C-alpha positions in Angstrom: 117.0 82.8 68.1 120.4 81.4 68.2 120.5 80.2 71.6 124.1 78.4 72.1 123.4 74.8 72.2 126.2 74.2 74.7 124.3 76.3 77.4 121.1 73.9 77.1 120.7 71.1 79.7 117.8 68.5 79.3 116.4 66.9 82.3 114.0 63.6 82.5 112.4 61.6 84.9 114.6 59.1 86.5 113.2 56.0 85.1 112.4 57.5 81.6 114.6 55.8 79.2 112.7 56.6 76.2 113.1 60.6 76.5 116.8 60.0 77.7 117.7 58.5 74.4 115.9 60.8 72.1 117.7 63.7 73.9 121.3 62.0 73.2 120.7 62.5 69.5 121.0 66.2 70.4 122.9 66.6 73.4 126.2 64.8 75.0 125.2 62.6 78.2 126.9 64.9 80.6 124.1 67.7 79.7 121.1 65.2 80.1 120.3 64.5 83.7 117.7 62.2 85.6 115.6 63.6 88.4 113.0 62.0 91.0 109.3 63.0 91.4 110.1 66.1 93.0 111.6 68.0 89.9 110.5 65.8 87.1 107.1 64.2 87.7 104.0 66.6 87.2 100.9 66.2 89.1 97.5 68.2 88.6 96.7 67.5 92.4 96.3 64.6 94.8 94.4 62.8 92.3 93.8 63.1 88.4 96.2 63.3 85.5 99.9 62.9 86.0 102.7 61.8 84.1 106.8 62.1 84.2 108.2 65.5 82.4 111.3 66.5 80.6 112.7 69.8 80.8 115.0 72.4 79.1 117.4 74.5 81.2 119.4 77.4 80.1 123.2 77.8 81.7 123.8 81.6 82.3 127.2 80.8 84.3 129.9 82.7 82.7 132.1 79.3 82.2 129.3 77.2 81.4 129.8 75.2 84.4 126.2 75.1 85.5 125.6 71.1 85.1 125.5 70.8 88.8 123.1 73.8 89.2 120.2 72.1 87.2 117.2 72.1 89.3 118.7 73.9 92.1 116.6 77.1 92.2 119.4 79.4 90.9 119.0 82.2 88.3 122.4 81.0 86.7 120.6 78.2 85.6 117.0 78.4 84.6 114.1 76.4 83.3 113.0 77.5 79.8 110.7 74.9 78.8 108.7 71.9 80.1 107.2 69.1 78.3 104.9 66.9 80.3 103.8 63.5 79.3 100.5 63.0 80.4 99.9 59.4 80.6 98.8 58.5 84.1 95.8 59.0 85.9 96.4 59.2 89.6 93.4 57.2 91.8 91.9 57.9 95.2 94.5 55.2 96.5 97.4 57.1 95.3 97.8 54.0 92.5 98.5 55.3 88.9 96.8 53.7 86.0 97.6 54.5 82.2 95.2 56.9 80.5 93.7 55.7 77.3 94.2 58.9 75.7 97.7 60.2 76.0 99.2 63.7 75.2 102.2 66.1 75.5 101.5 69.4 77.6 104.4 71.5 76.5 104.9 75.4 77.3 107.7 78.0 77.6 107.8 81.0 79.9 107.6 84.1 77.9 109.4 86.5 80.1 112.3 84.0 81.1 112.7 83.1 77.5 112.9 87.2 76.8 115.4 87.5 79.5 117.5 84.6 78.0 117.5 86.2 74.3 118.2 89.9 76.0 120.8 88.5 77.9 120.1 90.2 81.1 119.9 88.7 84.5 116.1 88.6 85.4 112.7 89.3 84.0 112.5 92.6 85.1 115.4 93.7 83.1 113.7 92.9 80.1 111.8 95.4 77.7 108.6 94.0 79.1 109.1 95.4 82.5 111.8 98.2 82.2 109.8 100.7 80.6 107.4 100.3 83.6 110.1 100.7 86.1 111.5 103.7 84.4 108.1 105.2 84.8 108.2 104.4 88.7 111.6 105.6 89.0 110.4 108.7 87.3 107.3 109.1 89.5 109.1 108.2 92.9 112.4 110.1 92.2 114.0 106.9 93.5 116.7 104.7 91.7 116.4 101.3 90.6 118.7 98.7 91.4 119.4 95.1 90.5 120.0 94.3 94.1 117.5 91.7 95.7 117.7 93.2 99.1 117.4 96.9 98.2 113.6 97.9 99.4 112.9 100.3 96.9 113.9 98.3 94.1 111.8 95.4 95.4 108.8 97.8 95.7 109.3 98.8 92.0 109.4 95.3 90.9 106.0 94.2 93.0 104.3 97.5 91.6 105.5 96.8 87.8 104.1 93.0 88.3 100.9 93.7 89.8 99.9 96.6 87.5 99.8 94.0 84.8 97.7 91.6 86.4 95.1 94.4 87.4 95.0 96.2 84.0 94.7 92.7 82.1 92.0 91.5 84.3 90.1 94.7 84.5 90.2 95.2 80.8 89.0 91.5 80.4 85.7 92.6 82.5 86.7 91.6 86.1 86.3 94.6 88.8 87.3 94.8 92.4 85.0 93.9 94.9 84.7 91.9 98.3 84.0 88.6 96.8 85.3 86.0 94.5 87.7 87.0 91.8 86.8 90.6 92.6 88.5 90.1 96.0 91.3 88.8 94.5 91.9 91.7 92.4 91.2 94.1 95.2 94.1 92.1 97.4 96.4 92.3 94.5 95.7 96.3 94.2 96.2 97.0 97.8 99.6 94.9 98.0 100.6 97.4 94.9 99.4 100.3 96.7 101.4 99.4 99.8 104.7 99.0 98.1 103.7 102.2 96.2 103.7 103.9 99.7 106.8 102.0 100.6 108.4 104.5 97.9 107.3 107.5 99.8 104.3 107.9 97.6 101.1 109.1 99.6 99.0 109.7 96.5 97.4 107.2 94.1 100.0 106.4 91.8 99.2 102.8 90.2 96.8 104.3 87.7 99.6 106.6 86.3 101.3 103.4 84.9 98.6 102.2 82.8 99.6 104.5 79.7 102.9 103.0 79.9 101.6 99.5 79.9 99.5 100.2 77.0 102.5 101.4 75.3 104.3 97.8 75.9 101.4 95.6 75.4 98.5 97.6 73.8 99.3 96.2 70.3 98.9 92.8 71.2 96.2 92.8 74.1 94.0 95.3 72.2 91.3 95.0 75.2 93.8 97.5 77.2 93.6 100.1 74.3 90.0 99.7 74.0 89.4 99.8 78.0 91.9 102.0 79.0 89.7 104.8 80.4 88.0 102.2 82.4 91.0 100.8 83.7 92.2 103.7 84.7 89.5 105.0 86.4 88.9 101.9 88.3 92.5 101.4 89.5 92.4 105.4 90.7 89.3 104.8 92.5 90.3 101.7 94.4 93.8 103.4 95.3 92.3 106.7 96.6 89.9 104.5 99.1 92.5 102.0 100.1 95.3 104.8 100.8 92.6 106.8 103.1 92.1 103.2 105.1 95.9 102.6 105.1 96.6 106.0 106.2 94.6 105.6 109.3 95.4 102.3 110.2 99.0 101.9 109.7 100.0 104.1 112.8 97.9 101.7 115.0 99.1 98.8 113.6 102.9 100.1 114.6 101.6 100.8 118.2 100.6 97.5 118.4 103.7 95.9 117.4 105.6 98.3 119.6 103.6 96.7 122.5 104.3 93.2 121.4 107.7 93.3 123.4 109.2 90.5 121.4 106.1 88.6 120.9 105.5 87.1 117.6 101.6 86.8 117.4 99.2 89.7 117.1 96.2 89.1 119.2 92.8 88.3 117.7 91.4 91.3 119.8 94.2 93.7 118.2 93.5 92.5 114.6 89.5 93.0 115.2 90.4 96.5 116.5 91.9 97.3 113.3 89.2 96.1 111.3 86.6 97.4 113.3 87.7 100.7 114.1 90.0 101.4 111.2 88.8 99.7 108.3 91.7 97.2 108.1 90.4 93.7 106.8 92.1 90.8 108.3 94.0 89.5 105.1 95.8 93.2 105.1 96.8 92.9 108.8 98.3 89.3 108.1 100.1 90.6 105.0 101.9 93.4 106.7 102.5 91.4 109.7 103.9 88.5 107.5 106.6 91.2 106.1 108.2 91.6 109.6 108.0 88.1 110.4 104.7 88.4 112.9 101.5 86.0 112.5 97.7 86.8 113.5 95.7 84.9 116.1 93.2 84.2 113.1 90.7 82.1 115.7 90.7 85.2 118.1 89.7 87.4 115.4 86.8 85.2 114.2 85.7 84.7 118.1 85.5 88.5 118.1 83.7 89.0 114.8 81.2 86.4 115.9 80.4 88.2 119.3 80.2 91.3 117.2 77.5 89.7 114.9 75.7 88.6 117.8 75.6 91.8 119.3 74.6 93.4 116.0 71.5 90.7 115.8 70.6 91.6 119.3 70.8 95.4 118.7 69.0 95.3 115.6 66.2 93.6 117.2 66.1 95.8 120.1 66.6 98.9 117.9 63.5 98.1 115.8 61.4 97.6 119.1 62.9 101.0 120.4 62.1 102.7 117.3 58.7 101.2 116.7 58.0 101.9 120.5 59.6 105.4 121.0 58.9 106.8 117.2 62.2 108.9 117.4 61.7 112.3 116.8 64.0 112.4 113.7 62.8 113.3 109.9 65.4 112.4 107.1 64.7 114.0 103.9 65.2 111.6 100.9 67.2 113.3 98.1 67.8 109.9 96.2 65.5 110.7 93.1 67.8 113.6 92.1 71.2 112.7 93.8 73.4 109.6 94.3 75.9 111.1 96.7 75.8 114.3 99.1 77.3 115.5 102.2 74.8 115.3 105.1 74.7 115.4 108.9 74.5 112.7 111.7 71.1 112.9 113.8 71.2 109.6 115.6 73.8 106.9 115.9 73.7 103.4 118.1 75.8 100.5 117.3 75.6 100.1 113.7 72.7 102.2 112.8 72.6 105.7 111.8 70.0 108.5 110.8 71.0 111.2 108.7 69.2 114.6 108.2 69.1 113.6 104.5 70.0 110.8 102.2 70.4 109.5 98.7 69.6 106.2 100.1 66.4 104.6 99.0 64.9 102.7 102.1 62.9 99.5 100.8 59.6 100.2 99.8 56.9 99.2 97.2 58.9 96.2 96.4 62.0 98.0 95.4 65.1 96.9 97.5 67.2 99.1 99.6 70.1 100.9 98.3 73.8 100.0 99.5 76.9 102.0 99.4 79.2 103.9 101.7 78.7 106.4 104.5 82.3 108.1 105.1 82.7 108.9 108.6 85.9 110.8 109.8 87.9 109.6 106.7 86.7 105.7 107.9 84.5 103.9 105.3 81.3 102.1 106.3 79.5 100.0 104.2 75.8 100.4 104.1 74.2 97.1 103.7 70.8 97.8 104.4 68.2 100.9 104.9 64.8 101.0 106.6 62.4 103.7 107.3 60.9 103.9 110.7 58.4 106.9 110.8 60.0 110.0 109.3 63.5 108.5 109.9 65.6 106.6 107.2 67.9 104.4 109.2 71.0 103.2 107.5 72.4 99.8 108.7 76.0 99.3 108.5 78.6 96.7 108.4 80.2 97.4 112.1 79.5 99.8 114.6 79.8 103.3 114.2 81.2 106.0 116.5 78.4 108.1 117.8 79.2 111.5 116.4 76.2 113.4 116.7 76.1 116.5 114.5 79.2 115.4 112.4 79.2 116.2 108.8 79.6 112.9 106.9 79.7 112.2 103.1 76.8 109.5 102.0 77.2 107.7 98.5 74.9 105.1 97.0 76.3 102.2 94.9 75.3 104.1 91.6 75.5 101.0 89.3 73.2 98.8 91.6 71.1 101.8 91.7 70.7 102.2 88.0 70.2 98.4 87.4 67.4 98.8 90.2 65.7 101.6 88.4 65.8 99.8 85.0 64.0 97.0 86.3 61.6 99.0 88.4 60.7 100.9 85.1 60.0 97.8 83.3 57.8 96.3 86.0 55.6 99.5 85.4 55.5 98.6 81.5 55.2 94.7 82.2 52.0 95.3 84.2 50.4 96.8 81.4 51.7 94.5 78.9 50.1 91.6 80.8 46.5 93.4 80.8 46.7 93.9 77.1 47.9 90.2 76.6 45.9 88.2 79.3 43.1 90.5 80.2 42.0 93.3 82.4 41.5 91.2 85.5 45.1 91.1 85.8 46.0 92.9 89.1 49.5 93.0 90.7 49.7 90.7 94.0 53.2 91.4 95.0 56.5 92.1 93.4 60.3 92.5 94.0 62.3 94.9 92.2 66.2 94.0 92.6 69.4 95.2 90.8 69.8 91.9 88.9 66.1 91.0 88.1 62.5 91.8 88.8 59.6 89.4 89.9 55.9 90.5 89.3 53.1 88.4 90.8 49.5 88.6 89.3 46.3 86.8 89.4 45.4 84.6 86.5 43.8 81.2 86.0 46.1 79.5 83.7 49.8 79.4 82.7 51.0 82.0 80.3 51.7 80.4 77.0 54.9 80.6 75.0 53.4 82.7 72.5 51.7 85.1 74.8 55.2 85.5 76.7 56.6 86.7 73.1 53.8 89.3 72.8 54.4 90.5 76.4 57.9 91.1 75.6 57.1 92.5 72.2 54.9 95.2 73.9 57.2 96.2 76.8 60.4 96.5 74.3 58.5 98.4 71.8 57.7 100.9 74.7 61.5 101.0 75.7 62.4 101.6 72.1 59.6 104.7 71.8 61.9 106.5 74.2 58.9 107.6 76.1 60.0 110.4 78.9 59.2 109.1 82.3 56.9 111.8 83.8 57.0 112.1 87.6 54.0 114.2 89.1 52.4 114.6 92.7 48.6 114.8 93.2 46.0 114.2 96.1 44.9 110.6 96.8 41.2 112.1 96.8 41.5 113.4 92.9 42.6 110.4 91.4 41.1 107.7 93.7 38.2 107.3 90.8 40.9 107.6 87.8 40.4 103.9 86.2 43.9 104.5 84.3 45.8 104.8 87.2 47.1 101.4 88.7 47.8 101.4 92.4 50.3 98.9 93.6 49.4 96.0 95.9 50.6 96.3 99.6 51.7 99.9 99.4 50.5 102.7 101.8 49.3 106.1 100.4 49.4 109.3 102.3 47.2 112.2 101.4 49.8 113.3 98.7 50.8 110.6 96.2 53.6 110.3 93.6 52.3 109.3 90.0 54.6 108.1 87.6 53.2 108.0 84.0 54.9 106.3 81.0 52.8 107.5 77.9 49.4 108.5 79.0 47.3 105.9 77.1 49.9 103.2 78.2 51.0 103.3 82.1 49.9 105.7 85.0 51.0 104.3 88.4 51.3 105.6 91.9 54.7 104.6 92.8 57.2 105.9 95.3 60.4 104.2 93.9 63.2 105.4 91.5 62.9 105.3 88.0 65.0 106.0 84.8 64.6 109.6 82.7 63.3 107.7 79.8 62.3 104.2 78.8 65.3 103.7 76.3 67.4 103.8 79.4 66.0 100.3 80.2 67.9 98.9 77.4 66.0 95.6 76.4 63.4 93.5 78.3 63.4 89.7 78.4 61.2 87.0 80.5 63.3 84.2 81.7 60.6 82.2 83.9 56.9 82.0 84.4 55.4 79.9 87.2 52.6 79.3 89.6 52.9 80.2 93.1 49.5 79.5 94.6 46.0 78.8 93.4 45.1 81.6 90.6 48.4 83.4 91.2 51.2 83.5 88.4 54.8 84.6 88.8 56.9 86.3 86.1 60.7 86.7 86.5 62.4 89.1 84.1 65.7 91.1 83.3 66.8 94.2 81.8 69.7 96.2 80.6 73.2 94.5 81.3 71.1 91.5 82.8 70.1 90.7 79.2 73.5 91.1 77.8 74.9 88.4 80.6 71.9 86.3 79.4 72.8 86.2 76.0 76.3 85.4 76.8 75.6 82.7 78.8 73.0 81.2 76.1 76.0 81.8 73.6 78.2 79.9 76.0 75.7 76.9 76.5 75.2 76.8 72.7 79.0 76.9 72.0 79.3 74.0 74.7 76.6 72.2 73.3 78.1 72.2 69.6 81.6 71.2 71.0 80.1 68.1 72.4 78.5 67.4 69.2 81.8 67.6 67.3 83.5 65.6 70.1 80.9 62.8 69.5 81.0 63.3 65.9 84.9 62.9 65.9 84.4 59.9 68.2 81.9 58.2 66.0 84.2 58.5 63.1 87.1 57.3 65.1 84.9 54.0 66.1 83.8 53.8 62.3 87.8 53.9 61.2 88.5 51.2 64.1 85.7 48.9 63.1 86.6 49.1 59.4 90.2 48.4 60.6 89.1 45.6 62.4 87.0 44.1 59.5 90.6 43.6 57.9 91.6 40.1 57.9 95.1 40.2 58.1 95.5 36.4 57.3 93.1 36.8 54.3 94.7 39.9 52.9 97.3 38.2 50.6 94.5 35.5 49.3 92.6 38.9 48.2 95.2 40.2 46.3 94.9 40.1 42.3 97.9 37.9 42.1 101.4 37.6 43.6 104.3 37.9 41.1 107.8 36.7 41.7 110.7 38.8 40.2 114.2 37.4 41.0 113.0 35.8 44.5 110.8 38.8 45.4 107.3 38.9 45.9 105.1 41.3 44.5 101.7 41.8 45.8 99.0 44.2 44.2 95.3 44.6 45.6 92.3 46.7 44.8 90.1 48.0 47.5 87.2 50.6 47.5 88.7 52.3 50.8 88.4 56.4 50.8 90.3 56.8 53.9 93.9 57.2 53.4 94.5 56.4 57.1 92.7 53.0 56.6 94.3 52.7 53.4 97.9 53.0 55.2 96.6 50.3 57.9 96.0 47.9 54.8 99.3 48.5 53.6 101.0 47.9 56.8 99.2 44.5 57.1 100.0 43.5 53.5 103.8 44.2 54.5 103.5 42.3 57.5 101.8 39.3 55.8 105.0 39.7 53.1 107.2 39.5 56.0 110.5 39.4 53.7 111.8 39.6 50.3 108.0 41.4 49.5 106.7 44.7 47.8 103.1 45.4 47.9 100.7 47.9 46.1 97.3 48.6 47.3 95.0 50.5 44.8 91.9 52.3 45.7 89.7 54.2 43.2 87.1 56.6 44.8 85.4 60.1 44.0 87.2 60.1 40.5 90.5 59.9 42.2 93.0 57.1 42.7 94.8 56.4 45.7 97.7 54.3 46.0 99.9 53.0 48.8 103.2 50.9 48.4 104.9 48.9 51.0 108.4 47.5 51.0 109.6 44.8 53.5 112.6 45.8 55.8 115.3 43.9 53.9 114.8 45.6 50.6 113.6 49.2 51.6 117.1 50.4 51.5 117.8 49.3 47.8 114.2 49.5 46.7 112.7 52.3 48.6 108.8 52.7 48.8 109.1 56.4 47.9 110.8 56.0 44.6 108.7 53.3 43.5 105.3 55.1 44.2 106.4 58.3 42.5 107.2 56.3 39.4 103.8 54.4 39.6 101.9 58.0 40.2 103.3 59.2 37.0 101.1 56.4 35.0 97.9 58.2 36.4 98.9 61.7 36.3 99.8 62.1 39.9 102.8 62.6 42.2 103.6 61.1 45.8 106.1 60.0 48.3 107.0 59.0 51.7 109.4 56.8 53.7 111.4 53.7 52.5 109.0 51.2 54.1 105.8 52.8 53.3 104.6 55.6 50.9 101.4 57.0 49.2 100.4 58.7 46.0 97.4 60.1 44.4 96.3 60.7 40.8 93.1 61.7 38.7 93.5 59.6 35.4 91.2 56.9 36.3 91.4 55.2 32.8 95.1 54.4 33.4 94.3 52.3 36.6 94.5 49.0 34.6 97.9 50.0 33.0 99.0 51.0 36.7 98.4 47.5 38.0 100.0 45.7 35.0 102.9 47.9 34.7 103.8 48.0 38.4 106.1 44.8 38.5 107.8 46.3 35.3 108.7 49.4 37.6 110.0 47.0 40.2 112.0 45.3 37.8 113.7 48.3 36.3 114.7 49.3 39.7 116.5 46.0 40.4 118.2 46.3 37.3 
């Protein structure tokens, strides 16, 4: 890369003389500095692997005067590389003990070294970031500067950085959500969207940067190209949802700040109001507050949340009792067989319960769990966490209290991915029921079921454990029906008309009205009464796999199974477990080989090594020792040679010869007092010519190999002559 050496500085841990002495070979002492634990001792945590480190710093000062700025946190002298010597283990009592296995953990900052090579002041001015920043300039019509205090430029840097994190993570399979890694992504996206708004952009913006990012990184991170449509859609959808929430809550936040009158803490009550009425999560309130030097009373917020939960629990109980008692005069039309979303109207609202005139949300029934999703009321999103049916009314249970806006037109939207997964499992349950009867017998009848998005559960009467072979047969039958791409036919009939039809299965626990819904998947295979949601053709199920079979009561068995993407995840997990097992086996084999080598080395008796040599010849007071062995491990052969060299001590030359697998290996050693005048590398090169080979090495130890095993006696007899010729 042509980095000027005069601009490089090295740092070492304060007591690390070894690293210091190595650096002296390459740098003058005034550019090698010692630092204490704060800067040059790396630790994983309070306990665990740790050790001193040695760093390389680059001096960007105009006059190369940055020696006093090393490790001072300035951009004029930056760390570009770090080598951590992992050699200790810090224990619970804070003491450190040496690790049995030691290694060097080394790495360089990609963006930093790019900035150095391209001669720019910061990572953001490199060609990694500048195309993104120029695109943001174009969209916002604002000018980017190098200023660290210019709000617009700060916003551009944040957006450019955040779009990379978002796009890479989504392309790798992560998605924004309300928990785990998904929540981390959602927070990153919201922060980027907020800075976009700070640039005056009130429309979704981040997603527009994805094509530019792909131009920069797509040839190297190919997942970006392959998943560009998904990445763009996910980011745009999240931006749209968040910007609406932000717009509604930011004005209220400003009012709260004005009323503080110099106080630096936003009360828990106000933070809860932002969450409950404006959809502001606590972490967003904390983030905005922190940016203007304020904090939030988090414990006060949690107290208000607990009060609401208690009210919700009480209200849920009272509401259920009221509904049962009063039989509310509302009727909700279920449109979820055909639609996942719809405009609708509020008929009733109390606390966190909402009744709509029509809804795409499925209420738990017949083993199928309720839908979840969102109701948008007055531009505020309310998460639907459960759905129940009371009489003719379908009640949507939301995550927080809903303003009572009777007659208000709202938008109801089911979590489509979750519903589709549930539909696959429900349709597969019908196929499973018939497959069980065909394999186990007509006595099999359903004794309960659960159809969820991530798996299905089916209970049935049977007198013994279902064998592995029977499970394979059941899976085979179900998967064949899936692959036949059978249309799922939905019909309606009077209960009286089909009561005596032996082909039709009626699900356990279901209550049927006079008109019933009939679901058919091949009239000769599966016909059932069912009010649940289903796929249009069996092939949409994808694949079916039984993951467990067990007993839950006397004479009752339970099967749990997965379909579609659940099978894909199951296979990935199996692959991971197999790979982990194989890796463990490889590690065990490596350790076994290592122990075998160490055992073999241990068998070598240093004191007897000279006694086992063919002979010791003296030429001009030089001892020449020659030994034959059947060792086929070069590392062990070198170990033998080292031991022979130690035993020779001074004025000695040794040759160890091994014949294995139609090949000859030789190792030559020379004591320190002779290695400069008669180097082992030259000796072994000459010796190797006899057996049709070649070799070389260091002055004190060298190795070679050859294939002409017939010349082995000649090699042994002529080696002293080679030594003598080199002496002459």
